[in-house]
Each structure stands twice: as C-alpha cells, then as structure tokens.
N, CA, C and O of each residue as an XYZ file, in Angstrom:
232
protein
N     140.012    124.391    148.444
C     139.511    125.680    147.758
C     140.638    126.484    148.444
O     140.660    126.551    149.673
N     141.521    127.061    147.732
C     142.664    127.558    147.667
C     142.419    129.242    147.859
O     141.704    129.933    147.133
N     143.376    129.805    149.283
C     143.094    131.205    149.163
C     144.206    131.777    148.448
O     145.195    131.045    148.501
N     144.386    132.914    147.753
C     145.140    133.499    147.146
C     146.093    133.938    148.455
O     145.626    134.054    149.588
N     147.743    134.202    148.062
C     148.305    134.897    148.606
C     147.899    136.464    149.246
O     147.533    137.334    148.456
N     147.981    136.735    150.611
C     147.699    138.191    150.764
C     148.334    138.986    150.274
O     147.582    139.960    150.309
N     149.164    139.275    149.847
C     150.029    140.465    148.763
C     149.099    140.099    147.589
O     148.055    140.738    147.719
N     149.082    139.473    146.715
C     148.110    139.452    145.865
C     146.797    139.603    146.195
O     146.402    140.114    145.148
N     145.866    139.531    146.870
C     144.933    139.980    147.280
C     144.782    141.140    147.480
O     143.734    141.590    147.018
N     145.559    141.984    148.110
C     145.677    143.371    148.424
C     146.052    144.213    147.183
O     145.866    145.428    147.117
N     146.625    143.415    146.152
C     146.935    144.240    145.145
C     145.568    144.373    144.541
O     145.066    145.478    144.336
N     144.799    142.924    144.179
C     143.590    143.171    143.518
C     142.296    144.242    144.144
O     141.456    145.047    143.742
N     142.811    143.607    145.414
C     141.515    144.917    146.163
C     142.014    146.553    145.579
O     141.215    147.472    145.401
N     143.282    146.627    145.378
C     143.567    148.268    145.399
C     142.920    148.378    143.948
O     142.007    149.203    143.910
N     143.118    147.902    143.062
C     142.370    148.138    141.932
C     141.242    148.344    141.718
O     140.750    149.154    140.933
N     140.530    147.303    142.706
C     139.192    146.978    142.908
C     138.670    148.520    143.134
O     137.947    149.249    142.455
N     139.294    148.681    144.276
C     138.997    150.380    144.871
C     138.733    151.201    143.895
O     137.647    151.730    143.658
N     140.093    151.356    143.106
C     140.297    152.214    142.268
C     139.331    152.224    141.191
O     139.254    153.317    140.630
N     138.527    151.261    140.718
C     137.636    150.843    139.417
C     136.390    150.490    139.992
O     135.816    149.597    139.368
N     135.754    150.949    141.063
C     134.566    150.051    141.655
C     133.431    150.572    140.863
O     132.332    150.020    140.802
N     133.785    151.752    140.214
C     132.480    151.935    139.087
C     132.407    151.134    138.135
O     131.257    151.151    137.695
N     133.066    150.425    137.580
C     133.196    149.568    136.625
C     134.327    148.747    136.433
O     135.150    148.988    135.550
N     134.430    147.654    137.322
C     135.201    146.784    137.676
C     135.544    145.709    136.743
O     135.676    144.554    137.148
N     135.702    146.049    135.450
C     135.956    144.973    134.661
C     137.516    145.395    134.010
O     137.700    146.326    133.226
N     138.313    144.699    134.411
C     139.760    145.032    133.954
C     140.107    144.677    132.110
O     139.385    143.825    131.592
N     140.976    145.216    131.406
C     141.156    144.958    130.076
C     142.050    143.839    130.242
O     142.803    143.664    131.200
N     141.875    142.909    128.985
C     143.135    142.100    128.858
C     144.396    142.699    129.219
O     145.112    142.090    130.014
N     144.775    143.824    128.738
C     146.126    144.373    128.928
C     146.281    144.364    131.058
O     147.176    144.025    131.832
N     145.096    144.843    131.205
C     145.383    145.111    132.894
C     145.147    143.695    133.591
O     145.488    143.362    134.726
N     144.699    143.196    132.944
C     144.890    141.584    133.652
C     146.026    140.977    133.488
O     146.456    140.177    134.320
N     146.707    141.312    132.294
C     148.219    141.007    132.177
C     148.970    141.404    133.218
O     149.652    140.613    133.869
N     148.894    142.822    133.485
C     149.575    143.543    134.403
C     149.285    143.017    135.570
O     150.193    142.711    136.343
N     147.880    142.816    135.906
C     147.943    142.249    137.271
C     148.191    141.095    137.804
O     148.345    140.809    138.991
N     148.239    140.125    136.425
C     149.050    138.757    136.803
C     150.672    138.867    136.784
O     151.419    138.115    137.410
N     151.026    139.805    136.059
C     152.448    140.110    136.575
C     152.881    140.681    138.309
O     153.718    140.345    139.147
N     151.972    141.527    138.242
C     152.230    142.034    139.606
C     151.877    141.397    140.854
O     152.196    141.800    141.973
N     151.157    140.318    140.561
C     150.639    139.666    141.701
C     151.128    137.906    141.688
O     150.711    136.983    142.387
N     151.971    137.916    140.802
C     152.197    136.292    140.413
C     151.028    135.263    140.007
O     151.165    134.087    139.669
N     149.971    135.930    140.115
C     149.097    134.785    140.159
C     148.841    134.806    138.164
O     149.330    135.600    137.361
N     147.984    133.714    137.919
C     147.856    133.420    136.694
C     146.266    134.423    136.023
O     145.315    134.943    136.608
N     146.623    134.317    134.682
C     145.038    135.043    134.496
C     143.910    134.587    134.835
O     143.094    135.454    135.149
N     143.425    133.088    134.905
C     142.513    132.371    135.115
C     141.838    132.697    136.615
O     140.664    132.708    136.984
N     143.247    132.990    137.401
C     143.008    133.249    138.909
C     142.360    134.918    138.890
O     141.326    135.251    139.469
N     143.174    135.756    138.147
C     142.567    136.804    137.949
C     141.474    137.267    137.960
O     141.054    138.156    138.700
N     140.556    136.324    136.592
C     139.476    136.112    136.011
C     138.565    135.645    137.067
O     137.521    136.211    137.393
N     139.016    134.631    137.545
C     137.712    133.947    138.827
C     137.531    135.245    140.043
O     136.499    135.871    140.284
N     138.962    135.412    140.731
C     138.787    136.603    141.368
C     138.010    137.664    141.119
O     137.371    138.067    142.091
N     137.845    138.354    139.904
C     136.670    139.382    139.433
C     135.470    138.981    139.675
O     134.625    139.600    140.321
N     135.329    137.737    139.073
C     133.831    137.204    139.044
C     133.315    137.024    140.196
O     132.103    137.145    140.376
N     134.303    136.653    141.314
C     133.533    136.362    142.104
C     133.424    137.334    143.393
O     132.681    137.151    144.357
N     134.398    138.496    143.187
C     134.170    139.769    143.472
C     133.215    140.487    143.400
O     132.807    141.078    144.400
N     132.616    140.610    142.175
C     131.803    141.035    141.581
C     130.073    140.498    141.913
O     129.003    141.089    142.053
N     130.485    139.171    141.938
C     129.234    138.675    142.347
C     128.845    139.055    143.885
O     127.705    139.332    144.254
N     129.851    139.022    144.601
C     129.529    139.306    145.997
C     129.746    140.616    146.510
O     129.114    140.880    147.533
N     130.488    141.499    146.046
C     130.567    142.822    146.479
C     129.995    144.140    145.645
O     129.795    145.228    146.183
N     129.770    143.865    144.272
C     129.768    145.063    143.610
C     127.709    145.116    143.236
O     126.855    144.296    142.900
N     127.754    146.557    143.552
C     126.007    147.211    143.129
C     126.355    147.799    142.345
O     127.350    148.490    142.568
N     125.705    147.842    140.972
C     125.991    148.029    139.682
C     125.099    149.613    139.951
O     124.964    150.411    139.024
C-alpha cells in the first residue's frame, strides 16, 4: 500500500477543505490537480473515493 507524497496530500486536502460541501472534482479539476500534485488521475480518483468514504458526511 503506497502512501502519496506529503506535498501531494496537502494539495488534495486543501482542495477538499475548499469544496467540503460537495467534494466531487470535475474532469478539468482532476487534470489540474494531477498537474499540480504530479500524481496521475487514477491516484486522484482513488484518493477522493477513499476520502469521501472515510471522512465525508453529506
């Protein structure tokens, strides 16, 4: 089980906090997040799936 780099995680968490009411990034946002974090979109998708499962109360 690989952990994401801390930098990348902080950037994703920052986005998460700004969008905590509806934490579903658009395709465009995912591409931008992939570019700024250096992760690929699959990793971004998985992070959001896990994060919503673990920490989101709609």
